[in-house]
Backbone and ligand atoms as CSV (ligand in chain L), in Angstrom:
chain,resi,resn,atom,element,x,y,z
A,1,MET,N,N,-149.134,46.531,20.614
A,1,MET,CA,C,-149.032,45.286,21.380
A,1,MET,C,C,-148.320,45.514,22.711
A,2,PHE,N,N,-147.176,46.220,22.633
A,2,PHE,CA,C,-146.436,46.498,23.866
A,2,PHE,C,C,-146.458,48.009,24.107
A,3,GLU,N,N,-147.388,48.430,24.934
A,3,GLU,CA,C,-147.537,49.875,25.102
A,3,GLU,C,C,-146.318,50.531,25.733
A,4,LEU,N,N,-145.577,49.751,26.523
A,4,LEU,CA,C,-144.424,50.337,27.211
A,4,LEU,C,C,-143.167,50.349,26.343
A,5,LEU,N,N,-143.298,49.829,25.156
A,5,LEU,CA,C,-142.126,49.754,24.270
A,5,LEU,C,C,-141.803,51.152,23.734
A,6,ASP,N,N,-140.725,51.734,24.225
A,6,ASP,CA,C,-140.415,53.123,23.874
A,6,ASP,C,C,-139.073,53.252,23.157
A,7,ARG,N,N,-138.498,52.122,22.759
A,7,ARG,CA,C,-137.194,52.151,22.111
A,7,ARG,C,C,-137.205,51.233,20.895
A,8,PRO,N,N,-136.295,51.479,19.947
A,8,PRO,CA,C,-136.221,50.558,18.814
A,8,PRO,C,C,-135.756,49.169,19.254
A,9,ILE,N,N,-136.103,48.185,18.471
A,9,ILE,CA,C,-135.600,46.819,18.683
A,9,ILE,C,C,-134.541,46.581,17.618
A,10,VAL,N,N,-133.346,46.229,18.052
A,10,VAL,CA,C,-132.225,46.104,17.117
A,10,VAL,C,C,-131.742,44.653,17.079
A,11,LEU,N,N,-131.743,44.072,15.889
A,11,LEU,CA,C,-131.282,42.690,15.739
A,11,LEU,C,C,-129.810,42.673,15.369
A,12,VAL,N,N,-129.043,41.880,16.104
A,12,VAL,CA,C,-127.610,41.754,15.833
A,12,VAL,C,C,-127.273,40.265,15.672
A,13,GLY,N,N,-126.121,39.990,15.092
A,13,GLY,CA,C,-125.706,38.596,14.900
A,13,GLY,C,C,-124.996,38.452,13.572
A,14,LEU,N,N,-124.460,37.277,13.342
A,14,LEU,CA,C,-123.640,37.049,12.148
A,14,LEU,C,C,-124.456,37.056,10.855
A,15,MET,N,N,-123.744,37.191,9.761
A,15,MET,CA,C,-124.350,37.086,8.433
A,15,MET,C,C,-125.089,35.752,8.323
A,16,GLY,N,N,-126.303,35.788,7.825
A,16,GLY,CA,C,-127.068,34.554,7.656
A,16,GLY,C,C,-127.888,34.162,8.875
A,17,ALA,N,N,-127.798,34.944,9.941
A,17,ALA,CA,C,-128.558,34.593,11.160
A,17,ALA,C,C,-130.052,34.850,10.974
A,18,GLY,N,N,-130.405,35.641,9.965
A,18,GLY,CA,C,-131.825,35.894,9.689
A,18,GLY,C,C,-132.288,37.270,10.151
A,19,LYS,N,N,-131.344,38.189,10.384
A,19,LYS,CA,C,-131.702,39.504,10.932
A,19,LYS,C,C,-132.722,40.246,10.059
A,20,SER,N,N,-132.497,40.241,8.746
A,20,SER,CA,C,-133.402,41.004,7.865
A,20,SER,C,C,-134.762,40.319,7.739
A,21,THR,N,N,-134.755,39.029,7.489
A,21,THR,CA,C,-136.030,38.321,7.311
A,21,THR,C,C,-136.841,38.319,8.594
A,22,VAL,N,N,-136.176,37.975,9.695
A,22,VAL,CA,C,-136.876,37.942,10.982
A,22,VAL,C,C,-137.306,39.362,11.357
A,23,GLY,N,N,-136.424,40.323,11.113
A,23,GLY,CA,C,-136.724,41.716,11.469
A,23,GLY,C,C,-137.971,42.219,10.758
A,24,ARG,N,N,-138.059,41.916,9.470
A,24,ARG,CA,C,-139.226,42.367,8.695
A,24,ARG,C,C,-140.504,41.736,9.260
A,25,ARG,N,N,-140.426,40.470,9.569
A,25,ARG,CA,C,-141.622,39.777,10.090
A,25,ARG,C,C,-141.986,40.234,11.498
A,26,LEU,N,N,-140.956,40.466,12.290
A,26,LEU,CA,C,-141.203,40.937,13.656
A,26,LEU,C,C,-141.883,42.308,13.612
A,27,ALA,N,N,-141.398,43.164,12.713
A,27,ALA,CA,C,-141.974,44.507,12.588
A,27,ALA,C,C,-143.451,44.410,12.212
A,28,ARG,N,N,-143.733,43.545,11.266
A,28,ARG,CA,C,-145.132,43.378,10.829
A,28,ARG,C,C,-145.985,42.923,12.011
A,29,ARG,N,N,-145.452,41.980,12.750
A,29,ARG,CA,C,-146.198,41.428,13.899
A,29,ARG,C,C,-146.459,42.497,14.959
A,30,LEU,N,N,-145.486,43.382,15.159
A,30,LEU,CA,C,-145.629,44.410,16.204
A,30,LEU,C,C,-146.284,45.682,15.675
A,31,GLY,N,N,-146.524,45.723,14.364
A,31,GLY,CA,C,-147.108,46.933,13.773
A,31,GLY,C,C,-146.136,48.102,13.783
A,32,LEU,N,N,-144.849,47.800,13.616
A,32,LEU,CA,C,-143.813,48.840,13.623
A,32,LEU,C,C,-143.144,48.911,12.250
A,33,PRO,N,N,-142.533,50.067,11.936
A,33,PRO,CA,C,-141.741,50.127,10.702
A,33,PRO,C,C,-140.482,49.261,10.825
A,34,PHE,N,N,-139.921,48.907,9.680
A,34,PHE,CA,C,-138.696,48.110,9.661
A,34,PHE,C,C,-137.633,48.831,8.837
A,35,VAL,N,N,-136.407,48.752,9.286
A,35,VAL,CA,C,-135.319,49.318,8.498
A,35,VAL,C,C,-134.092,48.406,8.608
A,36,ASP,N,N,-133.354,48.317,7.501
A,36,ASP,CA,C,-132.182,47.441,7.430
A,36,ASP,C,C,-130.957,48.351,7.230
A,37,SER,N,N,-129.997,48.295,8.126
A,37,SER,CA,C,-128.907,49.276,8.055
A,37,SER,C,C,-128.070,49.113,6.782
A,38,ASP,N,N,-127.867,47.882,6.316
A,38,ASP,CA,C,-127.108,47.701,5.064
A,38,ASP,C,C,-127.834,48.368,3.883
A,39,VAL,N,N,-129.155,48.199,3.848
A,39,VAL,CA,C,-129.935,48.791,2.753
A,39,VAL,C,C,-129.855,50.316,2.823
A,40,GLU,N,N,-129.928,50.858,4.035
A,40,GLU,CA,C,-129.814,52.320,4.206
A,40,GLU,C,C,-128.458,52.817,3.719
A,41,ILE,N,N,-127.409,52.081,4.063
A,41,ILE,CA,C,-126.064,52.469,3.619
A,41,ILE,C,C,-125.998,52.442,2.091
A,42,GLU,N,N,-126.580,51.406,1.515
A,42,GLU,CA,C,-126.521,51.272,0.057
A,42,GLU,C,C,-127.325,52.380,-0.618
A,43,GLU,N,N,-128.472,52.725,-0.034
A,43,GLU,CA,C,-129.284,53.788,-0.645
A,43,GLU,C,C,-128.599,55.143,-0.508
A,44,ALA,N,N,-128.010,55.381,0.664
A,44,ALA,CA,C,-127.373,56.685,0.889
A,44,ALA,C,C,-126.134,56.865,0.014
A,45,SER,N,N,-125.414,55.783,-0.235
A,45,SER,CA,C,-124.146,55.909,-0.967
A,45,SER,C,C,-124.302,55.607,-2.455
A,46,GLY,N,N,-125.396,54.955,-2.810
A,46,GLY,CA,C,-125.573,54.573,-4.212
A,46,GLY,C,C,-124.665,53.424,-4.623
A,47,ALA,N,N,-124.105,52.704,-3.652
A,47,ALA,CA,C,-123.217,51.576,-3.990
A,47,ALA,C,C,-123.551,50.392,-3.091
A,48,SER,N,N,-123.188,49.199,-3.535
A,48,SER,CA,C,-123.450,48.008,-2.707
A,48,SER,C,C,-122.427,47.953,-1.564
A,49,THR,N,N,-122.765,47.224,-0.496
A,49,THR,CA,C,-121.802,47.108,0.609
A,49,THR,C,C,-120.506,46.461,0.098
A,50,ALA,N,N,-120.632,45.522,-0.844
A,50,ALA,CA,C,-119.427,44.879,-1.404
A,50,ALA,C,C,-118.553,45.924,-2.105
A,51,ASP,N,N,-119.178,46.814,-2.889
A,51,ASP,CA,C,-118.405,47.874,-3.582
A,51,ASP,C,C,-117.753,48.811,-2.577
A,52,LEU,N,N,-118.507,49.142,-1.523
A,52,LEU,CA,C,-117.969,50.087,-0.524
A,52,LEU,C,C,-116.755,49.480,0.183
A,53,PHE,N,N,-116.849,48.187,0.500
A,53,PHE,CA,C,-115.702,47.501,1.119
A,53,PHE,C,C,-114.492,47.583,0.187
A,54,GLU,N,N,-114.764,47.317,-1.089
A,54,GLU,CA,C,-113.667,47.271,-2.051
A,54,GLU,C,C,-113.064,48.648,-2.275
A,55,ARG,N,N,-113.934,49.644,-2.397
A,55,ARG,CA,C,-113.450,50.990,-2.722
A,55,ARG,C,C,-112.784,51.673,-1.542
A,56,TYR,N,N,-113.384,51.556,-0.365
A,56,TYR,CA,C,-112.897,52.337,0.789
A,56,TYR,C,C,-112.267,51.493,1.891
A,57,GLY,N,N,-112.450,50.171,1.816
A,57,GLY,CA,C,-111.893,49.303,2.850
A,57,GLY,C,C,-112.857,49.150,4.019
A,58,GLU,N,N,-112.594,48.125,4.817
A,58,GLU,CA,C,-113.509,47.811,5.918
A,58,GLU,C,C,-113.536,48.935,6.960
A,59,HIS,N,N,-112.401,49.536,7.205
A,59,HIS,CA,C,-112.325,50.547,8.260
A,59,HIS,C,C,-113.273,51.721,7.980
A,60,ASP,N,N,-113.231,52.241,6.749
A,60,ASP,CA,C,-114.097,53.375,6.409
A,60,ASP,C,C,-115.567,52.953,6.368
A,61,PHE,N,N,-115.794,51.718,5.915
A,61,PHE,CA,C,-117.172,51.215,5.921
A,61,PHE,C,C,-117.721,51.234,7.351
A,62,ARG,N,N,-116.888,50.781,8.289
A,62,ARG,CA,C,-117.316,50.730,9.702
A,62,ARG,C,C,-117.616,52.126,10.253
A,63,ASP,N,N,-116.834,53.098,9.836
A,63,ASP,CA,C,-117.087,54.487,10.273
A,63,ASP,C,C,-118.465,54.946,9.827
A,64,GLY,N,N,-118.735,54.739,8.535
A,64,GLY,CA,C,-120.031,55.158,7.986
A,64,GLY,C,C,-121.168,54.390,8.653
A,65,GLU,N,N,-120.936,53.107,8.869
A,65,GLU,CA,C,-121.956,52.259,9.491
A,65,GLU,C,C,-122.270,52.749,10.904
A,66,ARG,N,N,-121.222,53.121,11.627
A,66,ARG,CA,C,-121.424,53.585,13.004
A,66,ARG,C,C,-122.290,54.853,13.031
A,67,ARG,N,N,-121.995,55.770,12.119
A,67,ARG,CA,C,-122.780,57.019,12.083
A,67,ARG,C,C,-124.226,56.737,11.697
A,68,LEU,N,N,-124.403,55.862,10.719
A,68,LEU,CA,C,-125.759,55.565,10.272
A,68,LEU,C,C,-126.578,54.875,11.374
A,69,VAL,N,N,-125.975,53.908,12.042
A,69,VAL,CA,C,-126.704,53.186,13.106
A,69,VAL,C,C,-127.059,54.165,14.232
A,70,ALA,N,N,-126.162,55.091,14.523
A,70,ALA,CA,C,-126.442,56.089,15.574
A,70,ALA,C,C,-127.656,56.931,15.172
A,71,ARG,N,N,-127.744,57.261,13.882
A,71,ARG,CA,C,-128.886,58.055,13.428
A,71,ARG,C,C,-130.176,57.220,13.502
A,72,LEU,N,N,-130.090,55.972,13.081
A,72,LEU,CA,C,-131.297,55.130,13.067
A,72,LEU,C,C,-131.845,54.912,14.471
A,73,VAL,N,N,-130.951,54.713,15.418
A,73,VAL,CA,C,-131.396,54.361,16.767
A,73,VAL,C,C,-132.006,55.567,17.489
A,74,ASN,N,N,-131.695,56.747,17.004
A,74,ASN,CA,C,-132.277,57.940,17.613
A,74,ASN,C,C,-133.591,58.352,16.961
A,75,GLY,N,N,-134.028,57.579,15.998
A,75,GLY,CA,C,-135.276,57.918,15.320
A,75,GLY,C,C,-136.469,57.280,16.003
A,76,GLU,N,N,-137.476,56.986,15.202
A,76,GLU,CA,C,-138.727,56.461,15.746
A,76,GLU,C,C,-138.552,55.037,16.319
A,77,VAL,N,N,-139.550,54.601,17.064
A,77,VAL,CA,C,-139.555,53.225,17.565
A,77,VAL,C,C,-139.835,52.301,16.385
A,78,ARG,N,N,-138.945,51.409,16.111
A,78,ARG,CA,C,-139.075,50.510,14.957
A,78,ARG,C,C,-138.159,49.321,15.140
A,79,VAL,N,N,-138.204,48.414,14.195
A,79,VAL,CA,C,-137.294,47.268,14.216
A,79,VAL,C,C,-136.146,47.572,13.256
A,80,ILE,N,N,-134.918,47.387,13.732
A,80,ILE,CA,C,-133.735,47.689,12.925
A,80,ILE,C,C,-132.883,46.424,12.803
A,81,ALA,N,N,-132.620,46.000,11.571
A,81,ALA,CA,C,-131.656,44.913,11.346
A,81,ALA,C,C,-130.313,45.562,11.055
A,82,THR,N,N,-129.273,45.169,11.788
A,82,THR,CA,C,-127.949,45.755,11.538
A,82,THR,C,C,-127.105,44.799,10.709
A,83,GLY,N,N,-126.105,45.332,10.023
A,83,GLY,CA,C,-125.100,44.487,9.380
A,83,GLY,C,C,-124.336,43.756,10.486
A,84,GLY,N,N,-123.859,42.539,10.159
A,84,GLY,CA,C,-123.281,41.675,11.188
A,84,GLY,C,C,-122.121,42.261,11.977
A,85,GLY,N,N,-121.412,43.236,11.400
A,85,GLY,CA,C,-120.238,43.767,12.100
A,85,GLY,C,C,-120.540,44.965,12.983
A,86,ALA,N,N,-121.723,45.565,12.797
A,86,ALA,CA,C,-122.018,46.843,13.470
A,86,ALA,C,C,-121.869,46.747,14.992
A,87,PHE,N,N,-122.359,45.675,15.559
A,87,PHE,CA,C,-122.387,45.552,17.029
A,87,PHE,C,C,-120.992,45.266,17.592
A,88,MET,N,N,-120.036,44.990,16.706
A,88,MET,CA,C,-118.676,44.719,17.183
A,88,MET,C,C,-117.927,46.000,17.514
A,89,ASP,N,N,-118.440,47.114,17.029
A,89,ASP,CA,C,-117.812,48.393,17.354
A,89,ASP,C,C,-118.233,48.765,18.784
A,90,PRO,N,N,-117.259,48.920,19.696
A,90,PRO,CA,C,-117.630,49.132,21.103
A,90,PRO,C,C,-118.527,50.351,21.319
A,91,ARG,N,N,-118.297,51.417,20.527
A,91,ARG,CA,C,-119.147,52.613,20.707
A,91,ARG,C,C,-120.572,52.343,20.248
A,92,THR,N,N,-120.687,51.633,19.116
A,92,THR,CA,C,-122.032,51.297,18.622
A,92,THR,C,C,-122.740,50.374,19.608
A,93,ARG,N,N,-121.969,49.435,20.146
A,93,ARG,CA,C,-122.550,48.466,21.088
A,93,ARG,C,C,-123.121,49.184,22.308
A,94,GLN,N,N,-122.334,50.101,22.824
A,94,GLN,CA,C,-122.776,50.839,24.009
A,94,GLN,C,C,-124.024,51.674,23.688
A,95,LEU,N,N,-123.950,52.373,22.570
A,95,LEU,CA,C,-125.080,53.218,22.178
A,95,LEU,C,C,-126.352,52.381,22.012
A,96,LEU,N,N,-126.218,51.267,21.323
A,96,LEU,CA,C,-127.400,50.429,21.085
A,96,LEU,C,C,-127.953,49.885,22.394
A,97,ASN,N,N,-127.064,49.460,23.276
A,97,ASN,CA,C,-127.567,48.917,24.546
A,97,ASN,C,C,-128.188,50.003,25.424
A,98,GLU,N,N,-127.782,51.247,25.227
A,98,GLU,CA,C,-128.396,52.342,25.997
A,98,GLU,C,C,-129.741,52.768,25.418
A,99,ARG,N,N,-129.816,52.808,24.080
A,99,ARG,CA,C,-130.976,53.432,23.441
A,99,ARG,C,C,-131.987,52.460,22.858
A,100,ALA,N,N,-131.632,51.179,22.816
A,100,ALA,CA,C,-132.501,50.233,22.115
A,100,ALA,C,C,-132.626,48.945,22.917
A,101,ILE,N,N,-133.481,48.062,22.436
A,101,ILE,CA,C,-133.518,46.697,22.958
A,101,ILE,C,C,-132.733,45.869,21.952
A,102,THR,N,N,-131.642,45.292,22.410
A,102,THR,CA,C,-130.778,44.562,21.484
A,102,THR,C,C,-131.055,43.067,21.569
A,103,VAL,N,N,-131.165,42.452,20.404
A,103,VAL,CA,C,-131.518,41.027,20.328
A,103,VAL,C,C,-130.472,40.317,19.478
A,104,TRP,N,N,-129.787,39.357,20.067
A,104,TRP,CA,C,-128.779,38.573,19.338
A,104,TRP,C,C,-129.431,37.329,18.753
A,105,LEU,N,N,-129.412,37.216,17.434
A,105,LEU,CA,C,-129.852,35.984,16.770
A,105,LEU,C,C,-128.619,35.103,16.606
A,106,ASP,N,N,-128.585,34.029,17.351
A,106,ASP,CA,C,-127.405,33.168,17.471
A,106,ASP,C,C,-127.693,31.841,16.763
A,107,ALA,N,N,-127.059,31.670,15.607
A,107,ALA,CA,C,-127.312,30.445,14.821
A,107,ALA,C,C,-126.015,29.655,14.651
A,108,PRO,N,N,-126.120,28.333,14.544
A,108,PRO,CA,C,-124.915,27.524,14.339
A,108,PRO,C,C,-124.241,27.813,12.992
A,109,VAL,N,N,-122.936,27.577,12.963
A,109,VAL,CA,C,-122.160,27.917,11.767
A,109,VAL,C,C,-122.680,27.207,10.515
A,110,ASP,N,N,-123.076,25.941,10.640
A,110,ASP,CA,C,-123.528,25.243,9.422
A,110,ASP,C,C,-124.793,25.893,8.847
A,111,VAL,N,N,-125.643,26.410,9.712
A,111,VAL,CA,C,-126.859,27.100,9.239
A,111,VAL,C,C,-126.468,28.421,8.557
A,112,LEU,N,N,-125.539,29.140,9.169
A,112,LEU,CA,C,-125.085,30.410,8.583
A,112,LEU,C,C,-124.460,30.164,7.202
A,113,ALA,N,N,-123.656,29.110,7.124
A,113,ALA,CA,C,-122.964,28.810,5.860
A,113,ALA,C,C,-123.985,28.477,4.777
A,114,GLU,N,N,-124.983,27.714,5.154
A,114,GLU,CA,C,-125.995,27.327,4.165
A,114,GLU,C,C,-126.797,28.551,3.708
A,115,ARG,N,N,-127.198,29.376,4.664
A,115,ARG,CA,C,-128.044,30.527,4.313
A,115,ARG,C,C,-127.290,31.575,3.494
A,116,THR,N,N,-126.010,31.737,3.782
A,116,THR,CA,C,-125.282,32.791,3.065
A,116,THR,C,C,-124.916,32.385,1.643
A,117,THR,N,N,-125.167,31.125,1.275
A,117,THR,CA,C,-124.910,30.766,-0.131
A,117,THR,C,C,-126.012,31.320,-1.030
A,118,ARG,N,N,-127.132,31.697,-0.438
A,118,ARG,CA,C,-128.273,32.117,-1.266
A,118,ARG,C,C,-128.035,33.454,-1.960
A,119,ARG,N,N,-127.279,34.332,-1.316
A,119,ARG,CA,C,-126.946,35.617,-1.962
A,119,ARG,C,C,-125.436,35.802,-1.826
A,120,ASP,N,N,-124.791,36.025,-2.962
A,120,ASP,CA,C,-123.325,36.057,-2.967
A,120,ASP,C,C,-122.845,37.513,-2.842
A,121,ASN,N,N,-123.267,38.194,-1.789
A,121,ASN,CA,C,-123.009,39.640,-1.736
A,121,ASN,C,C,-122.213,40.050,-0.499
A,122,ARG,N,N,-121.596,39.086,0.193
A,122,ARG,CA,C,-120.884,39.459,1.413
A,122,ARG,C,C,-119.377,39.462,1.178
A,123,PRO,N,N,-118.805,40.667,1.186
A,123,PRO,CA,C,-117.367,40.764,0.872
A,123,PRO,C,C,-116.498,39.911,1.786
A,124,LEU,N,N,-116.860,39.796,3.055
A,124,LEU,CA,C,-116.004,39.051,3.995
A,124,LEU,C,C,-115.991,37.551,3.685
A,125,LEU,N,N,-117.011,37.075,2.985
A,125,LEU,CA,C,-117.088,35.631,2.716
A,125,LEU,C,C,-116.446,35.260,1.381
A,126,LYS,N,N,-115.948,36.274,0.674
A,126,LYS,CA,C,-115.349,35.987,-0.635
A,126,LYS,C,C,-113.862,35.716,-0.521
A,127,LYS,N,N,-113.358,35.805,0.701
A,127,LYS,CA,C,-111.903,35.724,0.864
A,127,LYS,C,C,-111.409,34.332,1.231
A,128,GLY,N,N,-112.215,33.315,1.072
A,128,GLY,CA,C,-111.751,31.965,1.415
A,128,GLY,C,C,-112.930,31.041,1.623
A,129,ASN,N,N,-112.711,30.025,2.414
A,129,ASN,CA,C,-113.758,29.028,2.660
A,129,ASN,C,C,-114.838,29.602,3.598
A,130,ARG,N,N,-116.055,29.619,3.078
A,130,ARG,CA,C,-117.189,30.257,3.773
A,130,ARG,C,C,-117.370,29.719,5.205
A,131,THR,N,N,-117.371,28.397,5.345
A,131,THR,CA,C,-117.614,27.807,6.663
A,131,THR,C,C,-116.481,28.165,7.630
A,132,GLU,N,N,-115.253,28.127,7.120
A,132,GLU,CA,C,-114.112,28.464,7.995
A,132,GLU,C,C,-114.164,29.919,8.442
A,133,ILE,N,N,-114.508,30.798,7.500
A,133,ILE,CA,C,-114.570,32.232,7.842
A,133,ILE,C,C,-115.671,32.464,8.877
A,134,LEU,N,N,-116.823,31.840,8.651
A,134,LEU,CA,C,-117.938,32.037,9.594
A,134,LEU,C,C,-117.605,31.464,10.970
A,135,ALA,N,N,-116.887,30.319,10.988
A,135,ALA,CA,C,-116.504,29.717,12.276
A,135,ALA,C,C,-115.544,30.662,13.016
A,136,ARG,N,N,-114.625,31.262,12.269
A,136,ARG,CA,C,-113.672,32.190,12.909
A,136,ARG,C,C,-114.401,33.434,13.425
A,137,LEU,N,N,-115.278,34.000,12.573
A,137,LEU,CA,C,-116.013,35.199,13.007
A,137,LEU,C,C,-116.890,34.876,14.222
A,138,SER,N,N,-117.465,33.691,14.216
A,138,SER,CA,C,-118.324,33.289,15.324
A,138,SER,C,C,-117.507,33.262,16.629
A,139,ASP,N,N,-116.304,32.698,16.573
A,139,ASP,CA,C,-115.424,32.686,17.760
A,139,ASP,C,C,-115.051,34.105,18.188
A,140,GLU,N,N,-114.649,34.899,17.187
A,140,GLU,CA,C,-114.166,36.248,17.509
A,140,GLU,C,C,-115.269,37.143,18.070
A,141,ARG,N,N,-116.483,36.943,17.579
A,141,ARG,CA,C,-117.545,37.904,17.888
A,141,ARG,C,C,-118.493,37.479,19.005
A,142,ARG,N,N,-118.417,36.234,19.398
A,142,ARG,CA,C,-119.389,35.726,20.398
A,142,ARG,C,C,-119.511,36.604,21.638
A,143,ASP,N,N,-118.359,36.952,22.197
A,143,ASP,CA,C,-118.393,37.728,23.444
A,143,ASP,C,C,-119.068,39.081,23.228
A,144,GLY,N,N,-118.827,39.670,22.071
A,144,GLY,CA,C,-119.466,40.955,21.767
A,144,GLY,C,C,-120.971,40.806,21.614
A,145,TYR,N,N,-121.388,39.858,20.786
A,145,TYR,CA,C,-122.834,39.649,20.592
A,145,TYR,C,C,-123.518,39.309,21.918
A,146,ALA,N,N,-122.785,38.606,22.781
A,146,ALA,CA,C,-123.378,38.164,24.054
A,146,ALA,C,C,-123.735,39.350,24.957
A,147,GLU,N,N,-123.256,40.542,24.606
A,147,GLU,CA,C,-123.643,41.726,25.393
A,147,GLU,C,C,-125.033,42.243,25.015
A,148,ALA,N,N,-125.635,41.667,23.997
A,148,ALA,CA,C,-127.014,42.061,23.661
A,148,ALA,C,C,-127.931,41.677,24.823
A,149,GLN,N,N,-129.028,42.390,24.949
A,149,GLN,CA,C,-129.908,42.177,26.108
A,149,GLN,C,C,-130.731,40.893,26.018
A,150,ILE,N,N,-131.063,40.513,24.801
A,150,ILE,CA,C,-131.867,39.302,24.616
A,150,ILE,C,C,-131.090,38.347,23.712
A,151,HIS,N,N,-131.010,37.096,24.106
A,151,HIS,CA,C,-130.260,36.091,23.354
A,151,HIS,C,C,-131.235,35.035,22.838
A,152,ILE,N,N,-131.358,34.951,21.512
A,152,ILE,CA,C,-132.266,33.968,20.925
A,152,ILE,C,C,-131.443,32.948,20.157
A,153,ARG,N,N,-131.511,31.697,20.563
A,153,ARG,CA,C,-130.802,30.636,19.827
A,153,ARG,C,C,-131.704,30.177,18.698
A,154,THR,N,N,-131.173,30.223,17.481
A,154,THR,CA,C,-131.990,29.789,16.351
A,154,THR,C,C,-131.300,28.617,15.679
A,155,SER,N,N,-132.094,27.787,15.012
A,155,SER,CA,C,-131.492,26.706,14.235
A,155,SER,C,C,-131.928,26.941,12.795
A,156,GLY,N,N,-131.894,25.932,12.000
A,156,GLY,CA,C,-132.316,26.124,10.611
A,156,GLY,C,C,-133.830,26.127,10.446
A,157,GLY,N,N,-134.559,26.178,11.544
A,157,GLY,CA,C,-136.029,26.048,11.478
A,157,GLY,C,C,-136.735,27.294,10.948
A,158,ALA,N,N,-138.040,27.315,11.154
A,158,ALA,CA,C,-138.870,28.378,10.577
A,158,ALA,C,C,-138.583,29.734,11.222
A,159,HIS,N,N,-138.568,30.770,10.380
A,159,HIS,CA,C,-138.361,32.125,10.908
A,159,HIS,C,C,-139.482,32.521,11.863
A,160,SER,N,N,-140.685,31.967,11.616
A,160,SER,CA,C,-141.803,32.332,12.494
A,160,SER,C,C,-141.539,31.893,13.940
A,161,ASP,N,N,-140.794,30.791,14.132
A,161,ASP,CA,C,-140.455,30.363,15.499
A,161,ASP,C,C,-139.548,31.391,16.172
A,162,VAL,N,N,-138.657,31.960,15.387
A,162,VAL,CA,C,-137.729,32.964,15.938
A,162,VAL,C,C,-138.513,34.224,16.314
A,163,VAL,N,N,-139.430,34.614,15.432
A,163,VAL,CA,C,-140.270,35.786,15.733
A,163,VAL,C,C,-141.046,35.528,17.030
A,164,ASN,N,N,-141.609,34.349,17.153
A,164,ASN,CA,C,-142.364,34.018,18.379
A,164,ASN,C,C,-141.476,34.102,19.612
A,165,ALA,N,N,-140.258,33.603,19.500
A,165,ALA,CA,C,-139.351,33.622,20.653
A,165,ALA,C,C,-139.003,35.066,21.048
A,166,ILE,N,N,-138.840,35.925,20.067
A,166,ILE,CA,C,-138.527,37.330,20.383
A,166,ILE,C,C,-139.734,37.991,21.041
A,167,VAL,N,N,-140.918,37.748,20.481
A,167,VAL,CA,C,-142.137,38.345,21.052
A,167,VAL,C,C,-142.300,37.888,22.501
A,168,GLU,N,N,-142.005,36.624,22.744
A,168,GLU,CA,C,-142.119,36.090,24.103
A,168,GLU,C,C,-141.138,36.800,25.056
A,169,ALA,N,N,-139.912,36.981,24.585
A,169,ALA,CA,C,-138.893,37.662,25.410
A,169,ALA,C,C,-139.301,39.111,25.667
A,170,LEU,N,N,-139.896,39.752,24.678
A,170,LEU,CA,C,-140.352,41.148,24.846
A,170,LEU,C,C,-141.508,41.200,25.839
A,171,ARG,N,N,-142.357,40.192,25.750
A,171,ARG,CA,C,-143.510,40.151,26.657
A,171,ARG,C,C,-143.046,40.052,28.102
A,172,GLU,N,N,-142.007,39.252,28.337
A,172,GLU,CA,C,-141.476,39.119,29.692
A,172,GLU,C,C,-140.985,40.464,30.222
A,173,ARG,N,N,-140.443,41.280,29.309
A,173,ARG,CA,C,-139.906,42.564,29.753
A,173,ARG,C,C,-140.941,43.671,29.786
A,174,PHE,N,N,-141.857,43.636,28.840
A,174,PHE,CA,C,-142.754,44.788,28.683
A,174,PHE,C,C,-144.215,44.467,28.929
A,175,GLY,N,N,-144.515,43.234,29.304
A,175,GLY,CA,C,-145.912,42.866,29.489
A,175,GLY,C,C,-146.638,42.898,28.155
A,176,GLY,N,N,-147.957,42.896,28.133
A,176,GLY,CA,C,-148.696,43.037,26.870
A,176,GLY,C,C,-149.129,41.702,26.300
L,1,LIG,C1,C,-120.847,42.183,7.652
L,1,LIG,C2,C,-122.148,41.806,7.484
L,1,LIG,C3,C,-122.969,42.248,6.331
L,1,LIG,C4,C,-122.467,43.585,5.775
L,1,LIG,C5,C,-121.012,43.510,5.478
L,1,LIG,C6,C,-120.172,43.129,6.724
L,1,LIG,C7,C,-120.087,41.663,8.828
L,1,LIG,O1,O,-124.312,42.375,6.772
L,1,LIG,O2,O,-122.714,44.636,6.655
L,1,LIG,O3,O,-120.847,42.572,4.462
L,1,LIG,O4,O,-119.004,42.197,9.134
L,1,LIG,O5,O,-120.565,40.709,9.486
L,1,LIG,P1,P,-125.297,41.107,7.049
L,1,LIG,O6,O,-125.019,40.612,8.427
L,1,LIG,O7,O,-126.652,41.718,6.937
L,1,LIG,O8,O,-125.023,40.105,5.999
């Protein structure tokens, strides 16, 4: 579809923003492979991200995540969904913005809170009130996510609308 597309497309944003679901659909639409960094971490380590947080702590998880994302972004052209914290690491952020097309999926806190109730697997959300934690993370991380090259505002609507908005933004940059 986009012949000039020579870099991976990387989705960033908070938990529940739809990175994995939208990423999978976007990949299908573009005829590209899809990879999810959390799933890769879980397959490589044989443990869930929640277990890894518990066993090694957030700091070590972030180290492993940074190395894995660096490896993924240097591979083939594909769609990559990252874990919500990956883009907060300044080195990862710089690398992704240099080597990939970064897309921030920006959703309101109430939508994130509702979506993250569907799977109870996020260690950061187990430490208190889900909506409060997401509101705090949203404040803390906004400036970082805003460094992504493409900013897509999403609401609780259909994922297909988000895919369309990303395709449109890519078209503006790459023609096709
Ligand atoms: C995290 C997001 C999670 C996962 C881990 C930490 C974060 O990924 O990597 O629980 O710091 O925002 P998702 O955004 O895919 O839920």
